LUMBALUM-317729 format. One record per atom (N, C-alpha, C): residue number from 1; atom name; x, y, z. Coordinates in Angstrom, 3 decimals. Example, Ala and Ser with C-alpha at 12.3 -4.5 7.8 and 13.67 -1.06 7.14 Angstrom:
BEGIN
<rec 1 "N" <13.190 -5.690 7.800>>
<rec 1 "CA" <12.300 -4.500 7.800>>
<rec 1 "C" <13.200 -3.300 7.800>>
<rec 2 "N" <12.850 -2.250 7.080>>
<rec 2 "CA" <13.670 -1.060 7.140>>
<rec 2 "C" <12.900 0.030 7.870>>
This chain:
BEGIN
<rec 1 "N" <-41.960 -25.342 28.745>>
<rec 1 "CA" <-40.614 -25.530 29.202>>
<rec 1 "C" <-39.663 -25.619 27.936>>
<rec 2 "N" <-38.626 -24.804 28.005>>
<rec 2 "CA" <-37.836 -24.807 26.657>>
<rec 2 "C" <-36.833 -25.901 26.962>>
<rec 3 "N" <-36.514 -26.586 25.849>>
<rec 3 "CA" <-35.338 -27.554 25.909>>
<rec 3 "C" <-34.124 -26.957 25.394>>
<rec 4 "N" <-32.936 -27.237 26.119>>
<rec 4 "CA" <-31.695 -26.709 25.753>>
<rec 4 "C" <-31.220 -27.487 24.531>>
<rec 5 "N" <-30.857 -26.722 23.451>>
<rec 5 "CA" <-30.254 -27.380 22.282>>
<rec 5 "C" <-28.844 -27.129 22.018>>
<rec 6 "N" <-28.177 -28.049 21.479>>
<rec 6 "CA" <-26.767 -27.844 21.172>>
<rec 6 "C" <-26.665 -27.046 19.892>>
<rec 7 "N" <-26.583 -25.833 20.013>>
<rec 7 "CA" <-26.625 -24.931 18.841>>
<rec 7 "C" <-25.257 -24.128 18.628>>
<rec 8 "N" <-24.146 -24.750 18.751>>
<rec 8 "CA" <-22.927 -24.079 18.529>>
<rec 8 "C" <-22.830 -23.620 17.131>>
<rec 9 "N" <-22.447 -22.335 17.056>>
<rec 9 "CA" <-22.288 -21.797 15.622>>
<rec 9 "C" <-20.830 -22.294 15.114>>
<rec 10 "N" <-20.922 -22.623 13.844>>
<rec 10 "CA" <-19.711 -23.009 13.107>>
<rec 10 "C" <-18.805 -21.828 12.984>>
<rec 11 "N" <-17.566 -22.073 13.230>>
<rec 11 "CA" <-16.576 -20.948 13.002>>
<rec 11 "C" <-16.474 -20.642 11.445>>
<rec 12 "N" <-16.590 -19.229 11.238>>
<rec 12 "CA" <-16.310 -18.842 9.766>>
<rec 12 "C" <-14.863 -18.950 9.435>>
<rec 13 "N" <-14.716 -19.768 8.406>>
<rec 13 "CA" <-13.266 -19.970 8.022>>
<rec 13 "C" <-12.584 -18.627 7.718>>
<rec 14 "N" <-11.313 -18.607 8.233>>
<rec 14 "CA" <-10.465 -17.434 8.051>>
<rec 14 "C" <-10.183 -17.176 6.626>>
<rec 15 "N" <-10.291 -15.827 6.104>>
<rec 15 "CA" <-9.845 -15.609 4.840>>
<rec 15 "C" <-8.333 -15.730 4.611>>
<rec 16 "N" <-8.020 -16.344 3.495>>
<rec 16 "CA" <-6.649 -16.345 3.311>>
<rec 16 "C" <-6.275 -15.225 2.537>>
<rec 17 "N" <-5.060 -14.871 3.059>>
<rec 17 "CA" <-4.317 -13.691 2.382>>
<rec 17 "C" <-3.833 -13.944 0.976>>
<rec 18 "N" <-3.919 -13.119 0.110>>
<rec 18 "CA" <-3.484 -13.471 -1.240>>
<rec 18 "C" <-1.834 -13.510 -1.214>>
<rec 19 "N" <-1.474 -14.316 -1.940>>
<rec 19 "CA" <-0.024 -14.612 -2.016>>
<rec 19 "C" <0.444 -13.980 -3.386>>
<rec 20 "N" <1.542 -13.296 -3.404>>
<rec 20 "CA" <2.147 -12.711 -4.725>>
<rec 20 "C" <2.178 -13.934 -5.741>>
<rec 21 "N" <1.900 -13.642 -7.056>>
<rec 21 "CA" <1.903 -14.611 -7.835>>
<rec 21 "C" <3.290 -15.063 -8.151>>
<rec 22 "N" <3.567 -16.443 -8.576>>
<rec 22 "CA" <4.905 -16.815 -8.777>>
<rec 22 "C" <5.625 -16.252 -10.027>>
<rec 23 "N" <4.776 -15.521 -10.822>>
<rec 23 "CA" <5.308 -14.905 -12.101>>
<rec 23 "C" <5.678 -13.427 -11.841>>
<rec 24 "N" <5.839 -13.062 -10.609>>
<rec 24 "CA" <6.130 -11.685 -10.310>>
<rec 24 "C" <7.520 -11.371 -10.901>>
<rec 25 "N" <7.863 -10.307 -11.357>>
<rec 25 "CA" <9.166 -9.939 -11.838>>
<rec 25 "C" <10.227 -9.649 -10.902>>
<rec 26 "N" <11.423 -10.060 -11.313>>
<rec 26 "CA" <12.615 -9.745 -10.557>>
<rec 26 "C" <13.464 -8.780 -11.592>>
<rec 27 "N" <14.043 -7.710 -10.882>>
<rec 27 "CA" <14.765 -6.789 -11.764>>
<rec 27 "C" <15.319 -5.678 -11.016>>
<rec 28 "N" <15.630 -4.533 -11.555>>
<rec 28 "CA" <16.204 -3.444 -10.869>>
<rec 28 "C" <15.573 -2.057 -11.493>>
<rec 29 "N" <14.995 -1.299 -10.508>>
<rec 29 "CA" <14.436 -0.033 -10.894>>
<rec 29 "C" <15.442 1.079 -10.597>>
<rec 30 "N" <15.682 1.865 -11.576>>
<rec 30 "CA" <16.411 3.088 -11.334>>
<rec 30 "C" <15.533 4.151 -10.984>>
<rec 31 "N" <15.984 4.878 -9.859>>
<rec 31 "CA" <15.077 6.037 -9.436>>
<rec 31 "C" <16.007 7.210 -9.294>>
<rec 32 "N" <15.168 8.414 -9.597>>
<rec 32 "CA" <15.886 9.704 -9.278>>
<rec 32 "C" <14.931 10.280 -8.156>>
<rec 33 "N" <15.822 10.338 -7.039>>
<rec 33 "CA" <15.021 10.759 -5.666>>
<rec 33 "C" <14.913 12.252 -5.506>>
<rec 34 "N" <14.001 12.852 -5.124>>
<rec 34 "CA" <13.824 14.179 -4.712>>
<rec 34 "C" <13.184 14.261 -3.325>>
<rec 35 "N" <13.112 15.456 -2.736>>
<rec 35 "CA" <12.678 15.571 -1.394>>
<rec 35 "C" <11.246 15.048 -1.234>>
<rec 36 "N" <10.495 15.241 -2.151>>
<rec 36 "CA" <9.070 14.885 -2.079>>
<rec 36 "C" <8.630 13.770 -3.121>>
<rec 37 "N" <9.355 13.380 -4.102>>
<rec 37 "CA" <8.954 12.437 -5.077>>
<rec 37 "C" <10.079 11.644 -5.589>>
<rec 38 "N" <9.900 10.429 -6.036>>
<rec 38 "CA" <10.766 9.667 -6.561>>
<rec 38 "C" <10.316 9.428 -8.201>>
<rec 39 "N" <11.280 9.656 -8.999>>
<rec 39 "CA" <10.887 9.567 -10.445>>
<rec 39 "C" <11.551 8.121 -10.912>>
<rec 40 "N" <10.759 7.265 -11.473>>
<rec 40 "CA" <11.257 5.974 -11.938>>
<rec 40 "C" <11.798 6.293 -13.475>>
<rec 41 "N" <13.215 6.036 -13.306>>
<rec 41 "CA" <13.872 6.305 -14.751>>
<rec 41 "C" <13.789 4.974 -15.704>>
<rec 42 "N" <13.916 3.810 -15.110>>
<rec 42 "CA" <13.725 2.624 -16.012>>
<rec 42 "C" <13.855 1.388 -15.106>>
<rec 43 "N" <13.495 0.340 -15.790>>
<rec 43 "CA" <13.505 -1.059 -15.406>>
<rec 43 "C" <14.460 -1.941 -16.046>>
<rec 44 "N" <15.355 -2.589 -15.368>>
<rec 44 "CA" <16.408 -3.293 -15.942>>
<rec 44 "C" <16.647 -4.683 -15.396>>
<rec 45 "N" <16.915 -5.664 -16.276>>
<rec 45 "CA" <17.189 -7.174 -15.891>>
<rec 45 "C" <18.416 -7.249 -15.121>>
<rec 46 "N" <19.432 -6.519 -15.327>>
<rec 46 "CA" <20.701 -6.735 -14.464>>
<rec 46 "C" <21.045 -5.526 -13.876>>
<rec 47 "N" <21.740 -5.795 -12.622>>
<rec 47 "CA" <22.233 -4.642 -11.677>>
<rec 47 "C" <23.352 -3.904 -12.532>>
<rec 48 "N" <24.046 -4.513 -13.460>>
<rec 48 "CA" <25.130 -3.807 -14.072>>
<rec 48 "C" <24.365 -2.791 -15.064>>
<rec 49 "N" <23.441 -3.138 -15.743>>
<rec 49 "CA" <22.663 -2.202 -16.712>>
<rec 49 "C" <22.159 -1.035 -15.877>>
<rec 50 "N" <21.355 -1.532 -14.712>>
<rec 50 "CA" <20.842 -0.420 -13.870>>
<rec 50 "C" <21.873 0.483 -13.377>>
<rec 51 "N" <22.939 0.035 -12.933>>
<rec 51 "CA" <24.044 0.856 -12.465>>
<rec 51 "C" <24.512 1.915 -13.626>>
<rec 52 "N" <24.945 1.379 -14.758>>
<rec 52 "CA" <25.245 2.163 -15.872>>
<rec 52 "C" <24.361 3.375 -16.061>>
<rec 53 "N" <23.035 3.250 -16.124>>
<rec 53 "CA" <22.101 4.216 -16.356>>
<rec 53 "C" <21.978 5.157 -15.168>>
<rec 54 "N" <22.023 4.562 -13.919>>
<rec 54 "CA" <22.045 5.476 -12.737>>
<rec 54 "C" <23.257 6.385 -12.720>>
<rec 55 "N" <24.285 5.940 -13.186>>
<rec 55 "CA" <25.582 6.760 -13.212>>
<rec 55 "C" <25.584 7.756 -14.330>>
<rec 56 "N" <24.955 7.316 -15.439>>
<rec 56 "CA" <25.044 8.216 -16.555>>
<rec 56 "C" <23.933 9.083 -17.026>>
<rec 57 "N" <22.687 8.917 -16.487>>
<rec 57 "CA" <21.483 9.605 -16.777>>
<rec 57 "C" <21.662 11.031 -16.585>>
<rec 58 "N" <21.438 11.855 -17.644>>
<rec 58 "CA" <21.454 13.255 -17.441>>
<rec 58 "C" <20.378 13.776 -16.834>>
<rec 59 "N" <20.556 14.983 -16.179>>
<rec 59 "CA" <19.415 15.581 -15.423>>
<rec 59 "C" <18.382 16.082 -16.562>>
<rec 60 "N" <18.889 16.429 -17.682>>
<rec 60 "CA" <17.934 16.888 -18.730>>
<rec 60 "C" <16.925 15.662 -19.051>>
<rec 61 "N" <17.561 14.454 -19.167>>
<rec 61 "CA" <16.730 13.268 -19.575>>
<rec 61 "C" <15.797 13.145 -18.447>>
<rec 62 "N" <16.216 12.955 -17.180>>
<rec 62 "CA" <15.529 12.673 -15.955>>
<rec 62 "C" <14.312 13.805 -15.850>>
<rec 63 "N" <14.595 15.029 -16.134>>
<rec 63 "CA" <13.439 15.934 -15.979>>
<rec 63 "C" <12.508 15.703 -17.020>>
<rec 64 "N" <12.900 15.361 -18.322>>
<rec 64 "CA" <11.839 15.038 -19.378>>
<rec 64 "C" <10.963 13.948 -18.939>>
<rec 65 "N" <11.598 12.798 -18.337>>
<rec 65 "CA" <10.856 11.721 -17.872>>
<rec 65 "C" <9.706 12.234 -16.898>>
<rec 66 "N" <10.317 12.942 -15.902>>
<rec 66 "CA" <9.291 13.388 -14.859>>
<rec 66 "C" <8.154 14.256 -15.541>>
<rec 67 "N" <8.462 15.120 -16.499>>
<rec 67 "CA" <7.400 15.967 -17.133>>
<rec 67 "C" <6.653 15.054 -17.829>>
<rec 68 "N" <7.115 14.003 -18.678>>
<rec 68 "CA" <6.203 13.141 -19.276>>
<rec 68 "C" <5.170 12.353 -18.307>>
<rec 69 "N" <5.551 12.231 -17.206>>
<rec 69 "CA" <4.756 11.445 -16.143>>
<rec 69 "C" <3.803 12.383 -15.391>>
<rec 70 "N" <4.115 13.635 -15.651>>
<rec 70 "CA" <3.278 14.574 -14.846>>
<rec 70 "C" <3.742 14.925 -13.400>>
<rec 71 "N" <4.995 14.754 -13.222>>
<rec 71 "CA" <5.534 14.920 -11.887>>
<rec 71 "C" <6.392 16.172 -12.032>>
<rec 72 "N" <5.998 17.195 -11.123>>
<rec 72 "CA" <6.510 18.420 -11.130>>
<rec 72 "C" <7.553 18.412 -9.912>>
<rec 73 "N" <8.870 18.104 -10.275>>
<rec 73 "CA" <9.830 18.114 -9.259>>
<rec 73 "C" <11.231 18.966 -9.490>>
<rec 74 "N" <11.614 19.624 -8.448>>
<rec 74 "CA" <12.615 20.528 -8.627>>
<rec 74 "C" <13.659 20.435 -7.481>>
<rec 75 "N" <13.665 19.371 -6.838>>
<rec 75 "CA" <14.463 19.191 -5.681>>
<rec 75 "C" <15.355 17.982 -5.721>>
<rec 76 "N" <16.184 17.764 -6.722>>
<rec 76 "CA" <16.743 16.343 -6.798>>
<rec 76 "C" <17.757 16.127 -5.665>>
<rec 77 "N" <17.845 14.862 -5.271>>
<rec 77 "CA" <18.767 14.457 -4.295>>
<rec 77 "C" <19.843 13.411 -4.768>>
<rec 78 "N" <19.378 12.313 -5.361>>
<rec 78 "CA" <20.456 11.437 -5.745>>
<rec 78 "C" <19.725 10.498 -6.705>>
<rec 79 "N" <20.483 9.674 -7.403>>
<rec 79 "CA" <19.914 8.590 -8.082>>
<rec 79 "C" <20.209 7.363 -7.196>>
<rec 80 "N" <19.332 6.366 -7.463>>
<rec 80 "CA" <19.413 5.076 -6.827>>
<rec 80 "C" <18.807 3.786 -7.498>>
<rec 81 "N" <19.081 2.601 -6.961>>
<rec 81 "CA" <18.464 1.552 -7.519>>
<rec 81 "C" <17.831 0.649 -6.609>>
<rec 82 "N" <16.642 0.203 -6.836>>
<rec 82 "CA" <15.795 -0.651 -6.103>>
<rec 82 "C" <15.723 -2.005 -6.625>>
<rec 83 "N" <16.469 -3.177 -6.048>>
<rec 83 "CA" <16.357 -4.385 -6.596>>
<rec 83 "C" <14.998 -5.103 -6.085>>
<rec 84 "N" <14.268 -5.699 -7.081>>
<rec 84 "CA" <13.127 -6.463 -6.790>>
<rec 84 "C" <13.395 -7.915 -6.979>>
<rec 85 "N" <12.894 -8.760 -6.112>>
<rec 85 "CA" <12.885 -10.218 -6.178>>
<rec 85 "C" <11.598 -10.799 -5.998>>
<rec 86 "N" <11.158 -11.420 -7.099>>
<rec 86 "CA" <9.711 -11.917 -7.213>>
<rec 86 "C" <8.721 -10.908 -6.920>>
<rec 87 "N" <8.956 -9.672 -7.282>>
<rec 87 "CA" <7.941 -8.598 -7.069>>
<rec 87 "C" <8.116 -7.749 -5.860>>
<rec 88 "N" <9.099 -8.144 -5.084>>
<rec 88 "CA" <9.280 -7.527 -3.814>>
<rec 88 "C" <10.450 -6.620 -3.652>>
<rec 89 "N" <10.355 -5.417 -3.252>>
<rec 89 "CA" <11.583 -4.539 -3.140>>
<rec 89 "C" <12.346 -4.972 -2.046>>
<rec 90 "N" <13.712 -5.213 -2.264>>
<rec 90 "CA" <14.712 -5.637 -1.243>>
<rec 90 "C" <15.612 -4.681 -0.727>>
<rec 91 "N" <15.935 -3.533 -1.303>>
<rec 91 "CA" <16.974 -2.800 -0.732>>
<rec 91 "C" <16.874 -1.509 -1.562>>
<rec 92 "N" <17.790 -0.534 -1.218>>
<rec 92 "CA" <17.784 0.702 -1.827>>
<rec 92 "C" <19.290 1.014 -1.875>>
<rec 93 "N" <19.794 1.057 -3.252>>
<rec 93 "CA" <21.343 1.113 -3.500>>
<rec 93 "C" <21.662 2.606 -3.922>>
<rec 94 "N" <22.238 3.410 -3.081>>
<rec 94 "CA" <22.648 4.695 -3.483>>
<rec 94 "C" <23.726 4.683 -4.414>>
<rec 95 "N" <23.600 5.691 -5.496>>
<rec 95 "CA" <24.626 5.655 -6.499>>
<rec 95 "C" <25.231 7.088 -6.373>>
<rec 96 "N" <26.425 7.003 -5.983>>
<rec 96 "CA" <27.202 8.269 -5.878>>
<rec 96 "C" <27.659 8.951 -7.226>>
<rec 97 "N" <27.335 10.194 -7.171>>
<rec 97 "CA" <27.565 10.832 -8.585>>
<rec 97 "C" <28.278 12.241 -8.315>>
<rec 98 "N" <29.068 12.733 -9.009>>
<rec 98 "CA" <29.704 14.027 -8.812>>
<rec 98 "C" <28.652 15.195 -8.920>>
<rec 99 "N" <27.526 14.995 -9.679>>
<rec 99 "CA" <26.594 15.999 -9.784>>
<rec 99 "C" <25.569 16.112 -8.880>>
<rec 100 "N" <25.570 15.176 -7.944>>
<rec 100 "CA" <24.475 15.241 -6.887>>
<rec 100 "C" <24.491 16.475 -6.091>>
<rec 101 "N" <23.416 16.969 -5.834>>
<rec 101 "CA" <23.223 18.336 -5.182>>
<rec 101 "C" <23.065 18.126 -3.631>>
C-alpha cells in the first residue's frame, strides 16, 4: 500500500526582466528619413543643436554619411529628430525644410 506524501513542487521564481541601466543616455538623434531606411546623422546633447543640424545638413553630406555606413538610399523624405530620455525614444520631431522632396 502506497502512502500519500505531501510532495508539492516549489514554484520556480519568475525571471526578472532587465531594467535599463540608470546610466543610459539622454539626447537627440538627427535622422534623415527615407522610404526604406533612416540614416542617423548625429547625436546631440541639446535640442537646439540637433535642430540646427537637421535644418542645415546638406544632402551631399547626408549621402556621404549613408555611404560610409553602407546604406544605399535614394528616396529621401525628410529630416527629423528623435529625443531620448534615459535611453528610451520619446517622440519624432519632423523638421520642415524647403528642399524636402
